[in-house]
Backbone as a ProteinNet text record, in pm:
[ID]
protein_1_A
[PRIMARY]
MREPIDTKTADLLPTCDLAGERRAKPTQREKTAARVAKMRERRGLKAITVNLPAELVEEFHTRRKARDQSANDAIAHLLRTQYLRKR
[TERTIARY]
2087	2023.4	2066.6	1968.4	2002	2016.3	2074.4	2074.6	1962.7	1941.5	1823.1	1798.2	1896.6	1874.1	1867.8	1872.3	1855	1701.8	1636.3	1486.2	1469.4	1574.5	1551.3	1564.9	1653.9	1660.7	1569.3	1516.5	1419.1	1499.2	1418.9	1477.3	1484.3	1581.6	1572.1	1479	1477.1	1407	1294.3	1160.4	1052.1	1071.5	955.9	962.2	889.7	831.7	770.8	833	829.4	888.1	834.8	916.9	868.2	822	894.9	846.7	704.3	655.6	525.6	563.5	441.2	444.3	460.2	559.8	612.8	558.9	524.3	458.6	569.9	528.4	629.3	647.8	783.4	845.6	772.8	722.5	640.3	762.4	723.6	786.1	811.6	894.8	895.1	773	698.5	581.1	470	466.4	364.7	372.5	535.1	553.9	516.6	532.1	493.1	349.7	285.1	125.9	60.3	128.9	75.7	101.8	216.6	251.4	181.2	169.5	60.4	-77.7	-142.8	-271.9	-284.4	-178.5	-182.3	-206.2	-100	-92.3	-239.9	-287.5	-430	-538.1	-523.1	-619.4	-595.4	-490.3	-457.6	-502.2	-489.2	-511.7	-650.2	-729.6	-860.1	-875.9	-781.9	-781.1	-848.1	-893.6	-956.8	-866.8	-848.2	-779.9	-901.9	-882.2	-985.4	-876.8	-920.8	-864.3	-955.6	-891	-967.2	-907.2	-969.2	-944.7	-983.7	-856	-888.4	-826	-858.3	-786.2	-655.4	-535.2	-397.8	-391.4	-462.1	-417.9	-499.1	-607.6	-664.6	-581.2	-510.5	-407	-288.7	-248.7	-105.5	-171.5	-275.2	-312.7	-333.2	-390.4	-382	-262.2	-179.1	-34.2	38	28	89.3	25.3	-104.1	-146	-147.4	-147.1	-99.5	38.1	131.2	283.1	283.3	219.1	222.1	191.8	77.1	37.5	107.2	203.4	282.8	181.1	105.9	33.5	66.3	29.9	33.9	-75.6	-85.5	-241.8	-327.6	-291.2	-401.6	-481.6	-378.7	-467.1	-527.9	-472.8	-542.4	-675.6	-682.1	-810.9	-907.6	-860.7	-934.5	-1003.5	-933.9	-980.9	-1095.8	-1063.2	-1178.6	-1302.6	-1285	-1405	-1494.6	-1412.4	-1484.1	-1554.1	-1480	-1522.8	-1631.3	-1605.2	-1688.2	-1785.6	-1731.3	-1820.6	-1927.3	-1860.9	-1964	-2007.1	-2000.2	-2070.6	-2201.8	-2282.6	-2426.2	-2471.5	-2571.3	-2654.6	-2768.6
1279.7	1415	1502.6	1595.8	1658.2	1809.3	1880.6	2020.2	2107.4	2202.9	2291	2328.4	2356.4	2397.7	2287.4	2163.9	2043.4	2030.5	2052.3	2004.6	1889.1	1809.9	1695.1	1557.6	1559.9	1446.9	1432.3	1307.3	1280.7	1243.2	1269	1220.1	1080.2	1023.7	889	836.1	935.3	893.5	972.8	934.2	1018.1	1095.5	1206.3	1305	1263.5	1151.9	1080	987.1	941.9	833.3	715.3	617.1	496.8	369.9	406.4	320.1	338.7	477.5	508.5	574.3	594.1	664.9	559.8	612.1	530.1	558.3	452.3	449.3	520.5	588.5	639.7	496.6	513.7	405.3	408.2	283.6	316.3	313.2	418.1	450.8	334.1	357.2	249.3	229.3	343.6	345.2	263.4	298.6	230.9	83.1	32.3	-120.6	-154.6	-115.2	-156.6	-180.4	-55.3	-55.7	-168	-196.5	-309.7	-437.4	-458.3	-595.6	-633.4	-518.7	-534	-566.5	-490.1	-504.3	-642.4	-735.3	-851.7	-959.5	-912.4	-1007.6	-980.7	-878.3	-885.2	-951.1	-963.1	-1022	-1166	-1222.8	-1363.8	-1395.5	-1335.3	-1371.1	-1353.2	-1271.5	-1237.4	-1128.2	-1030.7	-928	-815.1	-735.7	-598.4	-501.5	-380	-275.1	-165	-153.3	-49.6	59.8	163.5	283.3	305.6	314.9	345.5	464.5	576.1	682.9	670.2	638.3	627.8	718.5	744.9	844.2	766.5	857.6	800.7	713.1	781.7	664.6	541.1	520.2	378.8	301.9	354.1	296.6	244.2	330.3	300.6	180.8	155.9	53.2	-67.6	-57.1	-167.7	-209.3	-158.3	-173.9	-239.1	-197.1	-250.5	-389.2	-421.1	-549.9	-647.1	-595.2	-671.3	-737.9	-633.7	-696.6	-783.4	-753.7	-854.2	-990.6	-1015.5	-1133.6	-1174.3	-1108.3	-1143.3	-1179	-1086.6	-1104.1	-1002.1	-996.4	-885.6	-827.7	-702.1	-620	-650.6	-736.2	-784.4	-906.1	-978.1	-1080.7	-1033.9	-936.8	-899.4	-830.8	-746.6	-681.9	-795.4	-889.2	-1004	-1075.7	-1099.1	-1167.9	-1119	-977.7	-859.9	-857.7	-847.6	-841	-974.6	-1097.2	-1206.2	-1233	-1220.9	-1240.2	-1135.2	-1025.3	-896.6	-839.6	-805.8	-719.5	-793.7	-928.2	-990.4	-1117.9	-1133.1	-1260.7	-1255.9	-1357.5	-1385.3	-1351.2	-1283.3	-1242.2	-1306.8
-3978.9	-3970.8	-4086.7	-4155.2	-4257	-4218.2	-4320.3	-4295.9	-4314.2	-4246	-4255.2	-4411	-4480.4	-4626.8	-4698.9	-4656.8	-4750.8	-4759.2	-4888.3	-4876.6	-4959.7	-5004.6	-5090.6	-5015.1	-4921.8	-4817.9	-4713.6	-4706.6	-4595.4	-4464.6	-4355.4	-4224.3	-4204.4	-4135.4	-4107.9	-4001.1	-3903	-3801	-3802.2	-3752.5	-3746.4	-3623.6	-3623.5	-3517.3	-3380.8	-3400.7	-3272.7	-3216.1	-3096.9	-2986.8	-3045.7	-3099	-3150.9	-3027.1	-2907.4	-2812.8	-2744.2	-2779	-2745.3	-2584.1	-2544.7	-2409.2	-2290.5	-2194.3	-2083	-1958.5	-1882.9	-1759.2	-1664.3	-1554.7	-1462.7	-1383.2	-1335.1	-1262.6	-1108.1	-1061.6	-937.3	-821.9	-719.2	-616.3	-507.2	-403.4	-306.1	-209	-211.6	-98.9	-203.9	-329.8	-432.6	-418.7	-434.2	-416.6	-284.6	-193.3	-62.2	-46.6	-92.9	-62.9	-148.7	-275.9	-346.7	-285.1	-233	-165	-43.4	37.8	140.1	105.7	10	-16.1	-85.7	-156.2	-212.7	-90.9	14.3	125.2	223.1	220.5	294.3	228	72.1	3.8	15.8	9	31.4	157.3	258.1	385.9	433.4	361.2	376.6	487.7	507.2	611.7	554.9	664.8	622.2	742.5	705.8	781.8	833.6	966.3	1018.6	1093.3	1092.4	1197.3	1308.7	1422.3	1536.4	1616.4	1637.9	1731.7	1875.2	1964.1	2107.7	2174.6	2307.7	2424.5	2432.5	2451.9	2459.7	2594.8	2708.3	2817.3	2799.5	2731.2	2696	2602.5	2525.8	2420.5	2530.1	2588	2673	2767.1	2832.2	2908.1	2839.7	2712.9	2608	2591.8	2544.2	2518.9	2621.7	2757.8	2872.9	2893.4	2897.8	2888.5	2791.7	2666.9	2549.8	2567.3	2617.1	2630.7	2744.5	2863.8	2962.5	2926.5	2827.4	2802.2	2663.3	2614.6	2495.8	2371.4	2354.5	2222	2136.6	2008	1897.2	1922.5	1856.8	1882.2	1806.9	1682.6	1591.7	1672.6	1728.2	1818.4	1941.2	1998.5	2113.4	2063.7	1948.2	1921.5	1854.9	1787.2	1750.3	1871.9	1953.5	2089.6	2147.8	2156.8	2227.5	2141	2012.1	1936	1941.4	1941.3	1941.8	2069.4	2178.3	2322	2384.3	2349.9	2428.4	2324.1	2223.2	2135.6	2043.9	1981	1883.3	1951.7	2081.7	2150.7	2154.6	2132.1	2129.7	2284.6	2276.6	2418	2410.9
[MASK]
+++++++++++++++++++++++++++++++++++++++++++++++++++++++++++++++++++++++++++++++++++++++

């Protein structure tokens, strides 16, 4: 670096950042969301959100645990056999 009163010597380093603008480091939440999105895409899954009464959810979980099913499997089975069946 040069002294402020020196007008004949040039600066060795430019005033701008040579590396350019840097992206922000992704947070743990963003990493997890990206990983889950890739997994859903590979497996062909879609996520849905459902609002149900609390007592209905409790009854669903007790029956699901009694049959030793995961929530995804139980919902998929109910949709196929009850809601999407041909009439």
